PDB file of N, CA, C and O in Angstrom:
ATOM      1  N   MET A   1       0.848  -1.182   0.000  1.00  0.00           N
ATOM      2  CA  MET A   1       0.000   0.000   0.000  1.00  0.00           C
ATOM      3  C   MET A   1       0.894   1.246   0.000  1.00  0.00           C
ATOM      4  O   MET A   1       1.810   1.360   0.814  1.00  0.00           O
ATOM      5  N   ILE A   2       0.625   2.158  -0.899  1.00  0.00           N
ATOM      6  CA  ILE A   2       1.358   3.427  -0.935  1.00  0.00           C
ATOM      7  C   ILE A   2       0.855   4.314   0.190  1.00  0.00           C
ATOM      8  O   ILE A   2      -0.349   4.536   0.324  1.00  0.00           O
ATOM      9  N   VAL A   3       1.783   4.824   1.005  1.00  0.00           N
ATOM     10  CA  VAL A   3       1.387   5.697   2.113  1.00  0.00           C
ATOM     11  C   VAL A   3       1.821   7.140   1.901  1.00  0.00           C
ATOM     12  O   VAL A   3       1.319   8.047   2.564  1.00  0.00           O
ATOM     13  N   ASP A   4       2.755   7.352   0.975  1.00  0.00           N
ATOM     14  CA  ASP A   4       3.191   8.713   0.686  1.00  0.00           C
ATOM     15  C   ASP A   4       3.883   8.713  -0.669  1.00  0.00           C
ATOM     16  O   ASP A   4       4.486   7.716  -1.067  1.00  0.00           O
ATOM     17  N   LYS A   5       3.794   9.829  -1.370  1.00  0.00           N
ATOM     18  CA  LYS A   5       4.504   9.973  -2.634  1.00  0.00           C
ATOM     19  C   LYS A   5       4.747  11.443  -2.909  1.00  0.00           C
ATOM     20  O   LYS A   5       3.994  12.310  -2.464  1.00  0.00           O
ATOM     21  N   SER A   6       5.803  11.706  -3.643  1.00  0.00           N
ATOM     22  CA  SER A   6       6.088  13.077  -4.048  1.00  0.00           C
ATOM     23  C   SER A   6       6.742  13.053  -5.418  1.00  0.00           C
ATOM     24  O   SER A   6       7.405  12.086  -5.792  1.00  0.00           O
ATOM     25  N   PHE A   7       6.545  14.129  -6.154  1.00  0.00           N
ATOM     26  CA  PHE A   7       7.119  14.279  -7.485  1.00  0.00           C
ATOM     27  C   PHE A   7       7.543  15.724  -7.642  1.00  0.00           C
ATOM     28  O   PHE A   7       6.730  16.639  -7.512  1.00  0.00           O
ATOM     29  N   ASP A   8       8.816  15.925  -7.922  1.00  0.00           N
ATOM     30  CA  ASP A   8       9.348  17.262  -8.136  1.00  0.00           C
ATOM     31  C   ASP A   8      10.037  17.297  -9.490  1.00  0.00           C
ATOM     32  O   ASP A   8      10.788  16.385  -9.838  1.00  0.00           O
ATOM     33  N   ALA A   9       9.779  18.351 -10.249  1.00  0.00           N
ATOM     34  CA  ALA A   9      10.405  18.507 -11.563  1.00  0.00           C
ATOM     35  C   ALA A   9      10.811  19.959 -11.754  1.00  0.00           C
ATOM     36  O   ALA A   9      10.307  20.856 -11.079  1.00  0.00           O
ATOM     37  N   ASP A  10      11.725  20.174 -12.680  1.00  0.00           N
ATOM     38  CA  ASP A  10      12.126  21.543 -12.987  1.00  0.00           C
ATOM     39  C   ASP A  10      12.031  21.794 -14.492  1.00  0.00           C
ATOM     40  O   ASP A  10      11.616  20.918 -15.251  1.00  0.00           O
ATOM     41  N   GLU A  11      12.416  22.986 -14.910  1.00  0.00           N
ATOM     42  CA  GLU A  11      12.274  23.395 -16.297  1.00  0.00           C
ATOM     43  C   GLU A  11      13.259  22.681 -17.229  1.00  0.00           C
ATOM     44  O   GLU A  11      13.134  22.786 -18.449  1.00  0.00           O
ATOM     45  N   LEU A  12      14.219  21.968 -16.680  1.00  0.00           N
ATOM     46  CA  LEU A  12      15.207  21.261 -17.495  1.00  0.00           C
ATOM     47  C   LEU A  12      14.870  19.784 -17.664  1.00  0.00           C
ATOM     48  O   LEU A  12      15.728  18.988 -18.045  1.00  0.00           O
ATOM     49  N   SER A  13      13.637  19.420 -17.385  1.00  0.00           N
ATOM     50  CA  SER A  13      13.153  18.042 -17.534  1.00  0.00           C
ATOM     51  C   SER A  13      13.806  17.066 -16.560  1.00  0.00           C
ATOM     52  O   SER A  13      13.864  15.865 -16.824  1.00  0.00           O
ATOM     53  N   ARG A  14      14.288  17.573 -15.452  1.00  0.00           N
ATOM     54  CA  ARG A  14      14.804  16.700 -14.397  1.00  0.00           C
ATOM     55  C   ARG A  14      13.671  16.445 -13.413  1.00  0.00           C
ATOM     56  O   ARG A  14      12.826  17.311 -13.186  1.00  0.00           O
ATOM     57  N   TYR A  15      13.660  15.251 -12.830  1.00  0.00           N
ATOM     58  CA  TYR A  15      12.634  14.991 -11.827  1.00  0.00           C
ATOM     59  C   TYR A  15      13.135  14.032 -10.760  1.00  0.00           C
ATOM     60  O   TYR A  15      14.085  13.277 -10.964  1.00  0.00           O
ATOM     61  N   ILE A  16      12.466  14.085  -9.618  1.00  0.00           N
ATOM     62  CA  ILE A  16      12.691  13.148  -8.520  1.00  0.00           C
ATOM     63  C   ILE A  16      11.323  12.616  -8.106  1.00  0.00           C
ATOM     64  O   ILE A  16      10.420  13.381  -7.769  1.00  0.00           O
ATOM     65  N   LEU A  17      11.187  11.299  -8.138  1.00  0.00           N
ATOM     66  CA  LEU A  17       9.956  10.628  -7.739  1.00  0.00           C
ATOM     67  C   LEU A  17      10.263   9.789  -6.508  1.00  0.00           C
ATOM     68  O   LEU A  17      11.187   8.976  -6.526  1.00  0.00           O
ATOM     69  N   THR A  18       9.497   9.981  -5.443  1.00  0.00           N
ATOM     70  CA  THR A  18       9.668   9.218  -4.204  1.00  0.00           C
ATOM     71  C   THR A  18       8.327   8.623  -3.820  1.00  0.00           C
ATOM     72  O   THR A  18       7.306   9.311  -3.823  1.00  0.00           O
ATOM     73  N   ARG A  19       8.338   7.319  -3.483  1.00  0.00           N
ATOM     74  CA  ARG A  19       7.124   6.645  -3.024  1.00  0.00           C
ATOM     75  C   ARG A  19       7.468   5.830  -1.785  1.00  0.00           C
ATOM     76  O   ARG A  19       8.502   5.164  -1.731  1.00  0.00           O
ATOM     77  N   VAL A  20       6.586   5.891  -0.793  1.00  0.00           N
ATOM     78  CA  VAL A  20       6.767   5.127   0.436  1.00  0.00           C
ATOM     79  C   VAL A  20       5.631   4.119   0.526  1.00  0.00           C
ATOM     80  O   VAL A  20       4.462   4.466   0.352  1.00  0.00           O
ATOM     81  N   HIS A  21       5.985   2.868   0.801  1.00  0.00           N
ATOM     82  CA  HIS A  21       5.020   1.774   0.836  1.00  0.00           C
ATOM     83  C   HIS A  21       5.094   1.041   2.169  1.00  0.00           C
ATOM     84  O   HIS A  21       6.149   1.001   2.802  1.00  0.00           O
ATOM     85  N   HIS A  22       3.984   0.466   2.590  1.00  0.00           N
ATOM     86  CA  HIS A  22       3.967  -0.515   3.672  1.00  0.00           C
ATOM     87  C   HIS A  22       3.845  -1.887   3.025  1.00  0.00           C
ATOM     88  O   HIS A  22       2.900  -2.141   2.279  1.00  0.00           O
ATOM     89  N   VAL A  23       4.808  -2.781   3.308  1.00  0.00           N
ATOM     90  CA  VAL A  23       4.810  -4.132   2.742  1.00  0.00           C
ATOM     91  C   VAL A  23       5.158  -5.111   3.867  1.00  0.00           C
ATOM     92  O   VAL A  23       6.258  -5.067   4.418  1.00  0.00           O
ATOM     93  N   ASP A  24       4.227  -5.981   4.196  1.00  0.00           N
ATOM     94  CA  ASP A  24       4.463  -7.011   5.222  1.00  0.00           C
ATOM     95  C   ASP A  24       5.051  -6.443   6.506  1.00  0.00           C
ATOM     96  O   ASP A  24       5.990  -7.011   7.064  1.00  0.00           O
ATOM     97  N   GLY A  25       4.510  -5.340   6.972  1.00  0.00           N
ATOM     98  CA  GLY A  25       4.958  -4.742   8.228  1.00  0.00           C
ATOM     99  C   GLY A  25       6.214  -3.901   8.126  1.00  0.00           C
ATOM    100  O   GLY A  25       6.675  -3.359   9.131  1.00  0.00           O
ATOM    101  N   GLN A  26       6.775  -3.782   6.940  1.00  0.00           N
ATOM    102  CA  GLN A  26       7.973  -2.975   6.722  1.00  0.00           C
ATOM    103  C   GLN A  26       7.606  -1.697   5.978  1.00  0.00           C
ATOM    104  O   GLN A  26       6.610  -1.648   5.257  1.00  0.00           O
ATOM    105  N   VAL A  27       8.422  -0.667   6.163  1.00  0.00           N
ATOM    106  CA  VAL A  27       8.258   0.582   5.421  1.00  0.00           C
ATOM    107  C   VAL A  27       9.365   0.626   4.371  1.00  0.00           C
ATOM    108  O   VAL A  27      10.551   0.608   4.699  1.00  0.00           O
ATOM    109  N   LEU A  28       8.956   0.684   3.100  1.00  0.00           N
ATOM    110  CA  LEU A  28       9.901   0.745   1.989  1.00  0.00           C
ATOM    111  C   LEU A  28       9.792   2.097   1.296  1.00  0.00           C
ATOM    112  O   LEU A  28       8.708   2.665   1.164  1.00  0.00           O
ATOM    113  N   ARG A  29      10.938   2.593   0.860  1.00  0.00           N
ATOM    114  CA  ARG A  29      10.971   3.858   0.116  1.00  0.00           C
ATOM    115  C   ARG A  29      11.661   3.601  -1.214  1.00  0.00           C
ATOM    116  O   ARG A  29      12.771   3.071  -1.258  1.00  0.00           O
ATOM    117  N   ALA A  30      10.998   3.980  -2.288  1.00  0.00           N
ATOM    118  CA  ALA A  30      11.567   3.877  -3.637  1.00  0.00           C
ATOM    119  C   ALA A  30      11.793   5.286  -4.164  1.00  0.00           C
ATOM    120  O   ALA A  30      10.875   6.106  -4.198  1.00  0.00           O
ATOM    121  N   ARG A  31      13.023   5.555  -4.572  1.00  0.00           N
ATOM    122  CA  ARG A  31      13.362   6.884  -5.082  1.00  0.00           C
ATOM    123  C   ARG A  31      13.977   6.756  -6.469  1.00  0.00           C
ATOM    124  O   ARG A  31      14.856   5.926  -6.703  1.00  0.00           O
ATOM    125  N   THR A  32      13.501   7.590  -7.376  1.00  0.00           N
ATOM    126  CA  THR A  32      14.032   7.646  -8.734  1.00  0.00           C
ATOM    127  C   THR A  32      14.380   9.090  -9.048  1.00  0.00           C
ATOM    128  O   THR A  32      13.556   9.990  -8.883  1.00  0.00           O
ATOM    129  N   ARG A  33      15.603   9.300  -9.501  1.00  0.00           N
ATOM    130  CA  ARG A  33      16.024  10.632  -9.927  1.00  0.00           C
ATOM    131  C   ARG A  33      16.437  10.535 -11.381  1.00  0.00           C
ATOM    132  O   ARG A  33      17.323   9.754 -11.729  1.00  0.00           O
ATOM    133  N   ARG A  34      15.807  11.315 -12.221  1.00  0.00           N
ATOM    134  CA  ARG A  34      16.078  11.307 -13.662  1.00  0.00           C
ATOM    135  C   ARG A  34      16.624  12.669 -14.058  1.00  0.00           C
ATOM    136  O   ARG A  34      16.082  13.706 -13.675  1.00  0.00           O
ATOM    137  N   ASP A  35      17.704  12.652 -14.830  1.00  0.00           N
ATOM    138  CA  ASP A  35      18.367  13.874 -15.256  1.00  0.00           C
ATOM    139  C   ASP A  35      18.895  13.638 -16.665  1.00  0.00           C
ATOM    140  O   ASP A  35      19.139  12.493 -17.046  1.00  0.00           O
ATOM    141  N   HIS A  36      19.073  14.691 -17.436  1.00  0.00           N
ATOM    142  CA  HIS A  36      19.636  14.522 -18.777  1.00  0.00           C
ATOM    143  C   HIS A  36      21.100  14.068 -18.701  1.00  0.00           C
ATOM    144  O   HIS A  36      21.605  13.459 -19.643  1.00  0.00           O
ATOM    145  N   ALA A  37      21.769  14.355 -17.610  1.00  0.00           N
ATOM    146  CA  ALA A  37      23.143  13.888 -17.401  1.00  0.00           C
ATOM    147  C   ALA A  37      23.103  12.498 -16.763  1.00  0.00           C
ATOM    148  O   ALA A  37      22.556  12.332 -15.673  1.00  0.00           O
ATOM    149  N   VAL A  38      23.672  11.515 -17.431  1.00  0.00           N
ATOM    150  CA  VAL A  38      23.589  10.128 -16.975  1.00  0.00           C
ATOM    151  C   VAL A  38      24.123   9.969 -15.558  1.00  0.00           C
ATOM    152  O   VAL A  38      23.542   9.229 -14.764  1.00  0.00           O
ATOM    153  N   TYR A  39      25.209  10.643 -15.229  1.00  0.00           N
ATOM    154  CA  TYR A  39      25.811  10.480 -13.902  1.00  0.00           C
ATOM    155  C   TYR A  39      24.923  11.011 -12.775  1.00  0.00           C
ATOM    156  O   TYR A  39      25.180  10.719 -11.608  1.00  0.00           O
ATOM    157  N   GLN A  40      23.893  11.777 -13.096  1.00  0.00           N
ATOM    158  CA  GLN A  40      22.970  12.315 -12.089  1.00  0.00           C
ATOM    159  C   GLN A  40      21.753  11.423 -11.867  1.00  0.00           C
ATOM    160  O   GLN A  40      20.928  11.723 -11.004  1.00  0.00           O
ATOM    161  N   ARG A  41      21.624  10.338 -12.621  1.00  0.00           N
ATOM    162  CA  ARG A  41      20.460   9.463 -12.512  1.00  0.00           C
ATOM    163  C   ARG A  41      20.668   8.455 -11.380  1.00  0.00           C
ATOM    164  O   ARG A  41      21.788   8.025 -11.105  1.00  0.00           O
ATOM    165  N   ALA A  42      19.558   8.093 -10.732  1.00  0.00           N
ATOM    166  CA  ALA A  42      19.644   7.103  -9.660  1.00  0.00           C
ATOM    167  C   ALA A  42      18.280   6.481  -9.418  1.00  0.00           C
ATOM    168  O   ALA A  42      17.244   7.122  -9.598  1.00  0.00           O
ATOM    169  N   ALA A  43      18.302   5.217  -9.005  1.00  0.00           N
ATOM    170  CA  ALA A  43      17.084   4.529  -8.583  1.00  0.00           C
ATOM    171  C   ALA A  43      17.469   3.615  -7.429  1.00  0.00           C
ATOM    172  O   ALA A  43      18.404   2.821  -7.542  1.00  0.00           O
ATOM    173  N   VAL A  44      16.748   3.729  -6.325  1.00  0.00           N
ATOM    174  CA  VAL A  44      17.103   2.972  -5.131  1.00  0.00           C
ATOM    175  C   VAL A  44      15.842   2.610  -4.346  1.00  0.00           C
ATOM    176  O   VAL A  44      14.875   3.371  -4.309  1.00  0.00           O
ATOM    177  N   VAL A  45      15.873   1.443  -3.725  1.00  0.00           N
ATOM    178  CA  VAL A  45      14.809   1.012  -2.808  1.00  0.00           C
ATOM    179  C   VAL A  45      15.453   0.805  -1.446  1.00  0.00           C
ATOM    180  O   VAL A  45      16.498   0.164  -1.332  1.00  0.00           O
ATOM    181  N   GLU A  46      14.820   1.353  -0.416  1.00  0.00           N
ATOM    182  CA  GLU A  46      15.362   1.283   0.944  1.00  0.00           C
ATOM    183  C   GLU A  46      14.286   0.807   1.909  1.00  0.00           C
ATOM    184  O   GLU A  46      13.092   0.932   1.635  1.00  0.00           O
ATOM    185  N   VAL A  47      14.720   0.259   3.046  1.00  0.00           N
ATOM    186  CA  VAL A  47      13.815  -0.165   4.106  1.00  0.00           C
ATOM    187  C   VAL A  47      14.135   0.654   5.347  1.00  0.00           C
ATOM    188  O   VAL A  47      15.297   0.943   5.635  1.00  0.00           O
ATOM    189  N   LEU A  48      13.089   1.025   6.078  1.00  0.00           N
ATOM    190  CA  LEU A  48      13.259   1.770   7.324  1.00  0.00           C
ATOM    191  C   LEU A  48      13.562   0.779   8.444  1.00  0.00           C
ATOM    192  O   LEU A  48      12.783  -0.141   8.694  1.00  0.00           O
ATOM    193  N   THR A  49      14.693   0.968   9.115  1.00  0.00           N
ATOM    194  CA  THR A  49      15.108   0.060  10.184  1.00  0.00           C
ATOM    195  C   THR A  49      14.454   0.460  11.509  1.00  0.00           C
ATOM    196  O   THR A  49      13.895   1.552  11.610  1.00  0.00           O
ATOM    197  N   PRO A  50      14.515  -0.410  12.531  1.00  0.00           N
ATOM    198  CA  PRO A  50      13.985  -0.055  13.847  1.00  0.00           C
ATOM    199  C   PRO A  50      14.666   1.180  14.463  1.00  0.00           C
ATOM    200  O   PRO A  50      14.092   1.838  15.330  1.00  0.00           O
ATOM    201  N   ASN A  51      15.902   1.492  14.008  1.00  0.00           N
ATOM    202  CA  ASN A  51      16.616   2.686  14.483  1.00  0.00           C
ATOM    203  C   ASN A  51      16.225   3.939  13.716  1.00  0.00           C
ATOM    204  O   ASN A  51      16.817   5.002  13.900  1.00  0.00           O
ATOM    205  N   LEU A  52      15.217   3.805  12.848  1.00  0.00           N
ATOM    206  CA  LEU A  52      14.706   4.910  12.026  1.00  0.00           C
ATOM    207  C   LEU A  52      15.757   5.468  11.072  1.00  0.00           C
ATOM    208  O   LEU A  52      15.853   6.677  10.862  1.00  0.00           O
ATOM    209  N   THR A  53      16.542   4.559  10.501  1.00  0.00           N
ATOM    210  CA  THR A  53      17.462   4.913   9.436  1.00  0.00           C
ATOM    211  C   THR A  53      17.089   4.086   8.209  1.00  0.00           C
ATOM    212  O   THR A  53      16.456   3.037   8.332  1.00  0.00           O
ATOM    213  N   TRP A  54      17.479   4.555   7.034  1.00  0.00           N
ATOM    214  CA  TRP A  54      17.169   3.850   5.791  1.00  0.00           C
ATOM    215  C   TRP A  54      18.339   2.969   5.393  1.00  0.00           C
ATOM    216  O   TRP A  54      19.485   3.418   5.374  1.00  0.00           O
ATOM    217  N   THR A  55      18.050   1.708   5.073  1.00  0.00           N
ATOM    218  CA  THR A  55      19.049   0.757   4.595  1.00  0.00           C
ATOM    219  C   THR A  55      18.712   0.390   3.157  1.00  0.00           C
ATOM    220  O   THR A  55      17.569   0.053   2.848  1.00  0.00           O
ATOM    221  N   THR A  56      19.704   0.456   2.285  1.00  0.00           N
ATOM    222  CA  THR A  56      19.500   0.160   0.868  1.00  0.00           C
ATOM    223  C   THR A  56      19.251  -1.326   0.642  1.00  0.00           C
ATOM    224  O   THR A  56      20.000  -2.174   1.126  1.00  0.00           O
ATOM    225  N   LEU A  57      18.197  -1.627  -0.095  1.00  0.00           N
ATOM    226  CA  LEU A  57      17.883  -3.000  -0.483  1.00  0.00           C
ATOM    227  C   LEU A  57      18.304  -3.281  -1.914  1.00  0.00           C
ATOM    228  O   LEU A  57      18.796  -4.368  -2.217  1.00  0.00           O
ATOM    229  N   ALA A  58      18.114  -2.303  -2.799  1.00  0.00           N
ATOM    230  CA  ALA A  58      18.434  -2.508  -4.217  1.00  0.00           C
ATOM    231  C   ALA A  58      18.748  -1.167  -4.867  1.00  0.00           C
ATOM    232  O   ALA A  58      18.203  -0.125  -4.503  1.00  0.00           O
ATOM    233  N   ILE A  59      19.649  -1.235  -5.842  1.00  0.00           N
ATOM    234  CA  ILE A  59      20.002  -0.066  -6.647  1.00  0.00           C
ATOM    235  C   ILE A  59      19.962  -0.498  -8.108  1.00  0.00           C
ATOM    236  O   ILE A  59      20.511  -1.541  -8.466  1.00  0.00           O
ATOM    237  N   GLU A  60      19.325   0.288  -8.935  1.00  0.00           N
ATOM    238  CA  GLU A  60      19.294   0.015 -10.375  1.00  0.00           C
ATOM    239  C   GLU A  60      20.431   0.795 -11.028  1.00  0.00           C
ATOM    240  O   GLU A  60      20.444   2.024 -10.960  1.00  0.00           O
ATOM    241  N   PRO A  61      21.379   0.115 -11.653  1.00  0.00           N
ATOM    242  CA  PRO A  61      22.500   0.821 -12.281  1.00  0.00           C
ATOM    243  C   PRO A  61      22.030   1.764 -13.393  1.00  0.00           C
ATOM    244  O   PRO A  61      21.130   1.435 -14.166  1.00  0.00           O
ATOM    245  N   ARG A  62      22.649   2.926 -13.455  1.00  0.00           N
ATOM    246  CA  ARG A  62      22.296   3.924 -14.470  1.00  0.00           C
ATOM    247  C   ARG A  62      22.483   3.389 -15.875  1.00  0.00           C
ATOM    248  O   ARG A  62      21.750   3.775 -16.785  1.00  0.00           O
ATOM    249  N   ALA A  63      23.437   2.521 -16.064  1.00  0.00           N
ATOM    250  CA  ALA A  63      23.742   2.007 -17.409  1.00  0.00           C
ATOM    251  C   ALA A  63      22.590   1.197 -18.000  1.00  0.00           C
ATOM    252  O   ALA A  63      22.531   1.015 -19.216  1.00  0.00           O
ATOM    253  N   THR A  64      21.678   0.710 -17.166  1.00  0.00           N
ATOM    254  CA  THR A  64      20.559  -0.091 -17.680  1.00  0.00           C
ATOM    255  C   THR A  64      19.363   0.764 -18.084  1.00  0.00           C
ATOM    256  O   THR A  64      18.384   0.245 -18.619  1.00  0.00           O
ATOM    257  N   TRP A  65      19.432   2.044 -17.838  1.00  0.00           N
ATOM    258  CA  TRP A  65      18.325   2.932 -18.179  1.00  0.00           C
ATOM    259  C   TRP A  65      18.348   3.246 -19.665  1.00  0.00           C
ATOM    260  O   TRP A  65      19.396   3.203 -20.309  1.00  0.00           O
ATOM    261  N   TYR A  66      17.180   3.560 -20.195  1.00  0.00           N
ATOM    262  CA  TYR A  66      17.098   3.982 -21.586  1.00  0.00           C
ATOM    263  C   TYR A  66      17.734   5.362 -21.738  1.00  0.00           C
ATOM    264  O   TYR A  66      17.561   6.206 -20.858  1.00  0.00           O
ATOM    265  N   PRO A  67      18.458   5.619 -22.813  1.00  0.00           N
ATOM    266  CA  PRO A  67      19.134   6.909 -22.967  1.00  0.00           C
ATOM    267  C   PRO A  67      18.174   8.087 -23.153  1.00  0.00           C
ATOM    268  O   PRO A  67      18.540   9.226 -22.863  1.00  0.00           O
ATOM    269  N   ASN A  68      16.977   7.837 -23.622  1.00  0.00           N
ATOM    270  CA  ASN A  68      16.034   8.937 -23.822  1.00  0.00           C
ATOM    271  C   ASN A  68      14.872   8.788 -22.897  1.00  0.00           C
ATOM    272  O   ASN A  68      13.962   9.618 -22.910  1.00  0.00           O
TER     273      ASN A  68
END
C-alpha cells in the first residue's frame, strides 16, 4: 500500500519521484532521480530500520536505463 509519494520537476526536464510503501509490516521507500546527465540518474529502494534509518535493499544501475 502506498502511504506517501512526491514528485518534483524543474524546467530542465529533471525529476525526482519518491514513493513510500507498507509491505508485510515494513516501510519501503523507492526513489528515482532522472536527469539529462547520466551520472545524475539514480534509482534505489530502501527499508526503514527499527533505528529509524534507511538501509539500501536494491540499486538500479544507471547504465541499464534507456538513454532517452
